[in-house]
N, C-alpha and C positions, 0 to 999 in steps of 0.2 A: 737552536733545539733544546729540548727537554731531556735531562739526565737525572740520574739517582748516583748521587758522589757521596760516599760515605754516609749512606742511610739518608741522605737529605735532597731533595728536589734543587736542581739548579739548571739555570736556564743559559747555556754558551753559543756563540758564534763558532768556537772551536771545532776543528772538521776532523782532527788527529789527536790521540792522547797524549804527544808531547806537548803541543799547543795547550791542551787543558793544563797540565801540571803546571806549565809557566804563566797561563791566566790566573792560576790560583796561585801563586807565589812561593811554589815549592824549589828547592834545589832538586833540578833533575838527577842530581849525582846521590842525593842522601834517602831518597826514599824509594821504595818500592811501589809496584802499582798491580792492578789486576781488571780485566776487561769482561765483564759478565761471569764471574767468577774463575776467571784463567789466569793465572801470572804472566803479565807483559815484561819481557826484559829491555831494559832502558834502550838498548839497541834497535829493538823492535818498535817502537812507539811511535815512531812518526810513521811507521806504515800501518799501523792499527787505526783504523779509521773509526770515527764515531756514528752511530745511528741513534735517531730518536728514541728514549726508552732504556738507552743502555745503562747497566749498573757498572760504574766506575768505584774503585778501592784505591786510596792512595796512603799508605803508612809511612810513617817516619820513626825512625829508632828513638827510644825514650830513654832516659838515664835513671838510675833509681834500683829498687830491688826491695 
């Protein structure tokens, strides 16, 4: 299915947000996620089903200042 991930078109077979985070190589413990503009807690990612056209944001902490 086609999604928008961090502003870029992305094709995936992942059915849930947790699978997408893993597929993209992110450490699930270290990122924050949003689905269609709504924050999704780590514990809720497996239950967050993806639909074609969904917008996903995956944010990782950055060092510096």
